[in-house]
N, C-alpha and C positions, 0 to 999 in steps of 0.2 A: 580646943576651939576649931582647929583646922579639920579635925576628923568629922565634925558636924557640918562644916561648910561645904566640903567636897561632895558628899552625897546630895546636898541641896542643889549644888551647881549642876551635877550630873542629871538629876531629875528635871531641873529647869531646862537644860539643853534638849533633853528628850521630849519634853512637852512642846518646846518651841519648834523642834523639827516636825513633830506631829501636827502642829497647828498651822504651819506655813507651807503653802504650795505655790509653785510658779508654773503656770500653764502656758504652753506655746500657742502661737496664733491659731493653729489648726486643732487645738485640744479644748475640750470642755470638761468641767468637773460636775458630776452629779452628786449632790450632797444629801445625806440622810441625817435627820435629827431624831435620835432615839428610835431608829428604825423606820421612821416615816420620811417620805420624800419631801425635801425642803426646797428643791429647785435646782437650777443649773447655773453654774458660775464660770467665769473666765471669758477670754484669756487674760494672762497677766498674773499679778499677785493675788492670791486668794488665802484668806484666814478663816480657820474653822476652830471650833471649841474641841480640844482633845477629849477623847473618851465619849463625850456626848454626841459629837458629830463625826460623820465618816464621809470621805470623798473618794469617788471612783472616776478615774480618768477615762475619757472616750475620745478616740481619734476620729476626726471628721474628714480626713483625706479619702480620696477614691481608693478603694481596695480592689486589687487584681487577684482573682481567685481562679485557679485551674480546677476544672471539673474532670475527675479521673475518667478513663475509658469505661463506658457502660455497655454491657451486653444487651443488644436490642434485637427483637424479632419484628421486622417490618410488616406492614399490612399484607404484602404479597409473600409472606413466609420466607424471608431471607434473613439469615443470622449475620449481624454485623456488630462492630464495635465503634462507638462514637464518643469523642471527647470534645470539650468546649472550654471557653474562657469566659469569665463573668466579671463585669465591672459594676460596682455599687459603692454607695457612701451612706454614712449615718446622717440623717437630716434632723432627727429629734433624739438627742442623747438620752433623755429621761426615759422615753419609750424603749429604746434599745436595751436599757438596763433593767427596767421594771417588767416589761411585757414578755421577755424571753430570757431564759437562763444564760445562754451563750449565743449571741446573735451571729457570730462568725460560723460556728458549727451548725447552727440551725439553717442558715442561708446555704451553706454547702450541701447539706442533706436535701434540702428542698430543691436545689438546682439539679442534683443527680436524679431525683425521682421525676422531676418535670421533663428533663431531657429524655429519659426513657419513655415517658408517657407520650410526648409529642412525636418523637421519632417512630414509636410503635404504631401510631395512628396514621402514618404516612407510608406511601409506597417508595420503593428504592429509587425509581426515576425522579420522584419529587424531591427526595433527599439530595440527589445529585444536581438537579437543575433548578430547584426552587429554594436554595439555602437561605437567601435573604428573607424570604417570607417565613421560614421556620425560625430564624433568629428573632424576628420581630414578634412572632407568636410566643416563643419561650420567654422573651423579655417582658411582654405584657402580663403573662401569667405570674411570673416571679414578682414583678412590681406590685401586682394586686395582692399577692399573698403576704409580702413583706411590709406592706404599708402600715398595718397595725403595729409593727415593731419599730417604726420610725426610720425605715431604710428605703432608699430610692435606688432601684436597679436601672442603670443608665444604658447598658449595652450587654448583649450576649452574642458570641460568635462561635459557631461550630468550627472546630479546628481541623479535624481529620475524621474521615470515615474509612474504617478498615474493612475491606471486603474479603470473603473467602477466595482461595486461589482459583477454584473452579468457576466462580462468578467473574473473576477478573479475566480469565481466558475466554469465557462466553462473551463478555462485553468487548474484548479485543476483536473477536471474530465478527461480531455485529458491526463494530466500527469499520472494519476492513470491507465487509460486504456493502456498507453504506457508501464508502469511498468509491468502490468499483461501480456501484449503481450511478453515482453522480458523474463519474468519468464517461460511462456509456451514454448517459443522457446528453452530456456536453458534446460528445463526438457525434451523436445522431443529429443534434441541433446544428452543428457545423456542417455536416453533410447536406442537411436539408437546405441551409442557406446557400451553400455552394451550388447545389443543383438548381436553385432558383436563379442564381447569377448566370450559370451556364445556359439556362433556357433563354434568359434575356439576351445574352450575347449571341446565341444561335439565331434568334429572331432578327436581330440587327444585321448580322452577317448575311442572312438569307435575302435580305432586301437590297444588298449591295454586293455584286459579284466581284468588284475590285477588292473589297475587304477580304472576301473569301480567298482570292488568289494570293494576296499578301500573307495571309495566315498559312496557306499551303506552301508557299516558298520559304517561309520562316521555319516550318516543320522540316522541310528538306535540308535546310542549312544546319539545323540542329543534329539531324541524323548523319550528315556528311562530316560533321566536325569530329565524330567519334572514330576511333581506330578500328575499322572493319574492312572486310573485303567485298562488301556489297556495292554493286554499281547501280546508281539510280538514274533513271531517265525521266526528267520532269515532263509531264503531259499538261498542256494548258487546260484550265478549267472549262473553257468554252467548248472544247471538243467533247469533254464528258457531258456537258450540259446538252449538247446536240444529240448525243446518243440517248440521254435520258428522255428527251422529248420524243425521239423516234420510237422508243419503247412504249411510251404512253399512248401513242397513236395506234 
């Protein structure tokens, strides 16, 4: 009697285990009835008919996927390596199972080819300065391509652009030359402004001889303050002005 009951109990437990599923809040179960799609169930307790029905779990949380470094030749014929990170989630579990064999692998491969294509259509300067626009363009292409699979691509970020050594040296020289150019422009603008102020000061001092005499005496004081053996004899400005007028006559 016991020998017949034990196999029945074992078979019953096996069927019960195959019939009962507990799905988490972020999980959905895609159910197939005799090979045909029967719908999506969950979360919580889900019961299926063993053997006749089959359930496949699908995680609907956001997936973070690294896109490995890709060899890219830019539009201006520069060889670089570019990698990125991709964020997406399954919006329609039934499509993700039925429309594509392995949605994770398919999304990864599509991201790699799209990254190479978009970067290959851009110049190096655009890759370095317009990264946000490239991220948005890649995200839009991937989102459009994965929409039939029930997948929503929410964000794409280019992580790193690996440049050849000779290109890095050339860019460093270019940046140094640009800094020198800006320094010279700033210095020239400073000298131009200083010259304008000196001109205004000279015009004001020429209209008032007392101001000119005070400036003359201040200059003599600064010279005398230094340790030197030069002896200075201050000459009044009025005397020099008289000589100047005499010469003009």
